[in-house]
C-alpha positions as CSV (number, residue, x, y, z in Angstrom):
1,M,-12.8,-66.3,-30.4
2,R,-13.9,-65.7,-26.8
3,F,-16.4,-63.1,-25.7
4,L,-16.9,-62.3,-22.0
5,F,-20.4,-61.4,-20.9
6,K,-20.6,-60.1,-17.3
7,T,-24.1,-60.2,-15.8
8,S,-23.2,-59.5,-12.2
9,Y,-20.8,-57.6,-10.0
10,E,-19.4,-61.0,-8.8
11,A,-18.4,-61.8,-12.4
12,D,-16.7,-58.4,-12.7
13,I,-14.5,-58.8,-9.6
14,R,-13.7,-62.5,-10.0
15,L,-10.0,-63.2,-10.3
16,A,-10.5,-66.0,-12.9
17,K,-12.3,-64.2,-15.7
18,H,-13.2,-67.3,-17.7
19,A,-12.9,-71.1,-17.6
20,G,-9.6,-71.0,-19.5
21,H,-8.0,-69.1,-16.6
22,V,-9.3,-71.8,-14.1
23,F,-7.9,-74.6,-16.3
24,W,-4.5,-73.2,-17.1
25,Y,-3.7,-71.8,-13.6
26,G,-5.1,-75.0,-12.0
27,L,-2.8,-77.0,-14.3
28,L,0.2,-74.9,-13.3
29,M,-0.6,-75.4,-9.6
30,A,-0.9,-79.1,-10.2
31,V,2.5,-79.2,-11.8
32,L,4.1,-77.1,-9.0
33,V,2.5,-79.4,-6.3
34,A,3.7,-82.5,-8.1
35,A,7.3,-81.2,-8.5
36,P,8.6,-82.5,-5.2
37,F,7.4,-86.0,-5.9
38,T,9.0,-86.1,-9.4
39,L,12.1,-83.9,-9.4
40,G,15.4,-84.1,-7.6
41,A,16.8,-81.7,-5.1
42,Y,18.8,-79.7,-7.7
43,W,15.7,-78.8,-9.8
44,L,13.6,-78.0,-6.7
45,T,16.4,-75.6,-5.6
46,Q,16.3,-73.9,-9.0
47,M,12.5,-73.6,-8.9
48,S,12.7,-72.2,-5.4
49,M,15.2,-69.6,-6.6
50,V,12.9,-68.7,-9.5
51,M,10.0,-68.1,-7.1
52,I,12.2,-66.1,-4.7
53,Y,13.3,-63.8,-7.5
54,A,9.7,-63.6,-8.7
55,I,8.6,-62.3,-5.3
56,A,11.4,-59.7,-5.3
57,G,10.4,-58.8,-8.9
58,L,6.8,-58.4,-7.8
59,G,7.9,-55.9,-5.1
60,L,9.9,-53.9,-7.6
61,M,7.1,-54.2,-10.2
62,L,4.7,-52.6,-7.8
63,L,7.0,-49.6,-7.4
64,S,8.3,-49.2,-10.9
65,G,5.8,-50.9,-13.1
66,Y,2.6,-49.7,-11.4
67,T,3.6,-46.5,-9.5
68,G,6.2,-45.3,-12.0
69,L,9.0,-44.7,-9.4
70,M,12.5,-45.8,-10.4
71,S,14.7,-47.6,-7.9
72,V,18.3,-48.8,-8.5
73,G,18.8,-49.9,-4.9
74,H,16.2,-52.6,-4.2
75,A,18.9,-55.2,-3.4
76,A,19.3,-53.2,-0.2
77,F,15.8,-54.2,0.9
78,L,16.6,-57.8,-0.1
79,G,19.6,-57.6,2.2
80,V,17.7,-56.0,5.1
81,G,15.1,-58.8,4.9
82,A,17.7,-61.5,4.6
83,Y,19.8,-60.4,7.6
84,T,16.7,-59.7,9.7
85,Q,15.5,-63.2,9.0
86,A,18.9,-64.8,9.8
87,L,19.4,-62.9,13.0
88,L,15.9,-63.6,14.4
89,V,15.9,-67.3,13.4
90,G,19.4,-67.6,15.0
91,A,17.9,-66.1,18.2
92,G,15.2,-68.7,18.3
93,V,12.3,-66.8,16.8
94,P,9.8,-69.1,14.9
95,F,10.1,-69.0,11.2
96,P,6.7,-67.3,10.4
97,L,7.3,-64.5,13.0
98,A,10.8,-64.0,11.7
99,L,9.6,-63.7,8.1
100,L,6.9,-61.2,9.2
101,A,9.5,-59.2,11.0
102,A,11.7,-59.2,7.9
103,A,8.8,-57.7,5.9
104,L,8.1,-55.1,8.6
105,V,11.7,-54.0,9.0
106,S,12.2,-53.7,5.3
107,G,8.9,-51.9,4.9
108,A,10.0,-49.4,7.7
109,V,13.3,-48.8,5.9
110,G,11.3,-48.4,2.6
111,V,9.3,-45.5,4.3
112,V,12.6,-43.8,5.1
113,V,13.8,-44.2,1.5
114,G,10.5,-43.2,0.1
115,L,10.7,-39.7,1.7
116,P,13.0,-38.4,-1.1
117,A,10.4,-39.6,-3.6
118,L,8.2,-36.8,-2.4
119,R,10.6,-34.2,-3.8
120,V,12.5,-35.9,-6.6
121,K,11.7,-38.3,-9.4
122,G,13.2,-39.7,-12.6
123,I,16.9,-39.9,-12.7
124,Y,17.3,-38.0,-9.4
125,L,15.2,-40.6,-7.6
126,A,17.3,-43.4,-9.2
127,I,20.5,-41.7,-7.9
128,A,19.0,-41.4,-4.4
129,T,18.0,-45.1,-4.3
130,L,21.4,-46.0,-5.7
131,A,23.1,-44.1,-2.9
132,F,20.9,-45.9,-0.4
133,G,22.0,-49.2,-1.8
134,F,25.6,-48.3,-1.3
135,I,24.9,-47.1,2.3
136,V,23.2,-50.4,3.2
137,E,26.0,-52.4,1.7
138,E,28.6,-50.4,3.6
139,I,26.6,-50.9,6.9
140,L,26.5,-54.6,6.3
141,V,30.3,-54.6,5.9
142,R,31.1,-52.4,8.9
143,W,28.7,-53.6,11.5
144,E,30.6,-56.8,12.1
145,S,29.3,-57.4,15.6
146,V,25.8,-58.0,14.1
147,T,26.2,-58.9,10.4
148,G,29.6,-60.6,10.6
149,G,31.0,-58.2,8.0
150,N,32.9,-59.6,5.1
151,G,33.3,-62.8,7.0
152,G,29.6,-63.5,6.5
153,L,26.7,-64.7,8.6
154,P,25.6,-68.4,8.7
155,V,21.8,-68.9,8.6
156,D,20.3,-71.5,10.9
157,T,17.8,-74.1,9.7
158,P,14.2,-72.8,10.2
159,S,11.7,-74.6,12.3
160,L,7.9,-74.6,11.9
161,F,5.6,-76.0,14.7
162,G,8.7,-77.6,16.3
163,M,9.9,-79.3,13.1
164,R,13.2,-78.5,11.6
165,L,12.8,-77.6,7.9
166,S,16.1,-79.0,6.4
167,G,16.5,-80.0,2.8
168,A,15.2,-78.8,-0.5
169,V,11.7,-80.2,-0.3
170,P,10.4,-78.4,2.9
171,L,11.9,-75.1,1.8
172,Y,10.3,-75.6,-1.7
173,W,6.8,-75.9,0.0
174,I,7.4,-72.8,2.0
175,V,8.5,-70.8,-0.9
176,L,5.6,-72.0,-3.0
177,V,3.0,-71.1,-0.4
178,V,4.5,-67.6,0.2
179,T,4.7,-67.0,-3.6
180,V,1.0,-67.8,-4.0
181,L,0.0,-65.6,-1.0
182,V,2.1,-62.6,-2.2
183,T,0.7,-62.9,-5.8
184,L,-2.9,-63.1,-4.5
185,L,-2.2,-60.1,-2.2
186,L,-0.9,-58.0,-5.1
187,L,-3.7,-59.1,-7.5
188,N,-6.3,-57.8,-5.0
189,L,-4.3,-54.7,-4.1
190,L,-4.0,-53.6,-7.7
191,R,-7.8,-53.7,-8.3
192,S,-8.5,-51.8,-5.0
193,G,-8.6,-48.1,-4.6
194,T,-5.0,-48.0,-3.5
195,G,-3.8,-49.9,-6.5
196,R,-5.8,-47.7,-8.9
197,A,-4.2,-44.7,-7.2
198,F,-0.7,-46.1,-7.8
199,I,-1.6,-46.6,-11.5
200,A,-3.0,-43.0,-11.7
201,I,0.2,-41.6,-10.3
202,R,2.2,-43.6,-12.8
203,D,0.2,-42.3,-15.8
204,S,0.0,-38.7,-14.7
205,E,0.8,-37.1,-11.4
206,I,-1.0,-33.9,-12.3
207,S,-4.2,-35.8,-13.2
208,A,-3.9,-38.0,-10.1
209,Q,-3.5,-34.9,-7.9
210,S,-6.5,-33.2,-9.6
211,M,-8.6,-36.2,-8.7
212,G,-7.7,-35.8,-5.0
213,I,-5.0,-38.5,-4.8
214,G,-2.4,-37.6,-2.2
215,L,0.9,-38.0,-3.9
216,A,3.0,-38.0,-0.7
217,R,0.8,-40.6,1.0
218,Y,0.6,-43.1,-1.9
219,K,4.2,-42.7,-3.0
220,T,5.4,-43.5,0.5
221,M,2.9,-46.4,0.7
222,S,4.2,-47.8,-2.6
223,F,7.8,-47.7,-1.4
224,A,6.8,-49.3,1.9
225,L,4.8,-52.1,0.3
226,S,7.5,-52.7,-2.3
227,A,10.2,-52.9,0.3
228,A,8.2,-55.2,2.5
229,I,7.6,-57.7,-0.4
230,V,11.3,-57.6,-1.3
231,G,12.1,-58.2,2.4
232,I,10.0,-61.3,2.3
233,A,12.0,-62.5,-0.7
234,G,15.2,-61.7,1.3
235,G,14.0,-63.8,4.2
236,L,13.4,-66.8,1.9
237,Y,16.7,-66.1,0.1
238,A,18.6,-66.3,3.4
239,H,17.4,-69.9,4.1
240,Q,18.0,-70.9,0.4
241,M,21.6,-69.7,0.5
242,R,22.3,-70.6,4.2
243,Y,25.1,-68.1,4.3
244,L,25.0,-64.4,3.9
245,S,27.7,-61.9,2.9
246,P,27.4,-58.2,1.9
247,E,28.4,-58.7,-1.7
248,Q,25.3,-60.7,-2.3
249,F,23.3,-57.5,-2.0
250,G,25.3,-55.1,-4.1
251,V,24.3,-52.8,-6.9
252,L,24.7,-55.5,-9.5
253,V,21.8,-57.4,-7.8
254,S,19.7,-54.3,-8.0
255,I,20.4,-54.1,-11.7
256,D,19.5,-57.8,-12.1
257,L,16.1,-57.0,-10.5
258,L,15.6,-54.1,-13.0
259,I,16.5,-56.5,-15.9
260,L,14.0,-59.0,-14.5
261,I,11.0,-56.6,-14.6
262,V,12.0,-55.0,-18.0
263,I,12.6,-58.3,-19.8
264,G,9.7,-60.0,-18.2
265,G,7.3,-57.2,-19.0
266,L,7.1,-53.9,-17.1
267,G,3.6,-53.2,-15.7
268,S,2.4,-56.8,-15.4
269,L,2.6,-59.3,-12.6
270,H,3.1,-62.1,-15.1
271,G,6.3,-60.3,-16.2
272,A,7.9,-60.8,-12.8
273,F,7.6,-64.5,-13.2
274,F,8.8,-64.6,-16.8
275,G,11.7,-62.3,-15.9
276,A,12.6,-64.5,-12.9
277,I,12.7,-67.6,-15.1
278,F,14.9,-65.8,-17.6
279,L,17.3,-64.6,-14.9
280,I,17.7,-68.0,-13.3
281,A,17.6,-70.2,-16.4
282,T,20.1,-68.1,-18.6
283,P,23.2,-69.0,-16.5
284,Q,22.2,-72.6,-16.5
285,L,21.7,-72.7,-20.3
286,I,25.0,-70.9,-20.9
287,S,26.8,-73.5,-18.7
288,A,25.1,-76.4,-20.4
289,Y,25.9,-75.2,-24.0
290,K,29.2,-73.5,-23.4
291,A,31.1,-76.5,-24.7
292,W,29.3,-76.2,-28.1
293,L,30.5,-72.6,-28.6
294,P,33.9,-71.6,-30.0
295,A,36.7,-71.4,-27.4
296,A,37.0,-67.6,-27.9
297,I,33.4,-67.1,-27.0
298,G,32.7,-70.0,-24.6
299,Q,35.7,-69.2,-22.3
300,A,35.1,-65.5,-22.3
301,P,34.5,-64.3,-18.7
302,G,31.8,-61.8,-19.5
303,I,29.5,-64.0,-21.7
304,L,26.6,-63.9,-19.2
305,T,26.7,-60.1,-18.9
306,F,26.8,-59.9,-22.7
307,V,23.8,-62.1,-23.0
308,Y,21.9,-60.0,-20.5
309,G,22.8,-56.8,-22.2
310,A,22.0,-58.1,-25.7
311,V,18.6,-59.5,-24.6
312,L,17.8,-56.2,-22.8
313,V,18.6,-54.1,-25.8
314,A,16.6,-56.4,-28.1
315,V,13.6,-56.2,-25.8
316,I,13.8,-52.4,-25.5
317,L,14.0,-52.0,-29.3
318,F,11.6,-54.7,-30.6
319,E,9.3,-55.6,-27.7
320,P,9.0,-52.9,-25.0
321,E,6.3,-54.8,-23.2
322,G,8.8,-57.7,-22.6
323,I,8.2,-61.5,-22.7
324,Y,4.7,-61.2,-21.4
325,G,3.8,-58.6,-23.9
326,R,5.0,-60.9,-26.7
327,W,3.0,-63.8,-25.3
328,R,-0.1,-61.7,-25.0
329,K,0.2,-60.8,-28.7
330,I,0.6,-64.4,-29.7
331,R,-2.4,-65.4,-27.6
332,T,-4.5,-62.6,-29.0
333,Y,-3.5,-63.7,-32.6
334,F,-4.8,-67.2,-32.1
335,E,-7.9,-66.0,-30.2
336,L,-8.9,-63.5,-33.0
337,F,-7.7,-65.5,-36.0
338,P,-8.4,-64.9,-38.8
339,I,-9.4,-61.2,-38.1
340,Y,-6.3,-60.3,-36.1
341,R,-4.8,-57.0,-37.3
342,K,-1.1,-56.2,-36.9
343,G,-0.6,-53.3,-34.4
344,M,-3.9,-53.6,-32.7
345,L,-2.1,-54.0,-29.3
346,R,0.3,-51.1,-30.0
347,R,1.0,-49.2,-26.8
348,E,-0.6,-45.8,-26.7
349,R,1.0,-42.8,-25.0
350,T,0.0,-42.8,-21.3
351,F,0.9,-39.2,-20.4
352,Q,-1.3,-36.2,-20.9
353,K,-0.1,-33.2,-22.8
354,S,-0.1,-31.2,-19.6
355,E,2.3,-33.6,-18.1
356,R,4.7,-33.4,-21.0
357,L,4.7,-29.5,-20.8
358,K,6.0,-29.3,-17.3
């Protein structure tokens, strides 16, 4: 059993709460750093895709998991970031500046989309973001002089400090560094006053407003930050795919991102990574073991959709806190053994009675 005794403010704000955090996260970083020296190009590509989707999941997690605002159109921000990155790199802009511009453009679009969040919420906000996703996809199709339309847009190889970053290994290093930086940014944001304001709005808008939190300001800020982070993921996605087309950023991708955060664990940064692993690994596992299944099942065209749906329903029914919630319970069981009591981590209602009586 572990007890944490904090004797200073420094201990209270430290990211690594105890030596176990330092050891396990240090071991994870060592494995990720060693991967390019031990794995082939295929596995590095898959790991890069996991981290890119994890960044996109972190952006949506900030909006839906920590601010409580629903979005069914976040693939549009992914597309805005991807096309911005492709166009700027093609025009000769250095990779870091192009990636920063992708984040800024996506964030600016997020501010525009966040304006309806000031007046609507729940299912109506979801419909508004869904409509925005359709609008962006249609713009990508029709604006052929810029995006290439349905014909697609090739993405040039990025360059950094005059060096061409071609191949799986250089891109893996870039994705790894960006993933670490975005994760650290969100960790610090969520324990700041802004992050606490987001969480207060999620739990109860009435209570947050009574404490002097400006709903309009923080909702718009949440949309902008979420869109900017997803735009960064889109910029990396563009170089990973090397060719862009509008159907890559349709509503089904937005649904995939929602599945990612729900199955991974809504309201936790770890959940974005668990969900990304699930989203990328599941098609690979189905392809690998399809030959072992009966022909009627293995050859069915919708088997991946069925698996996603079945896992999503199972998570909602039996583990609403997702994969990370289940892992947290297993970890707590071993930490508190033999005095662990079933149900001690049961989620309590987060909304006040005044909120439910609206």
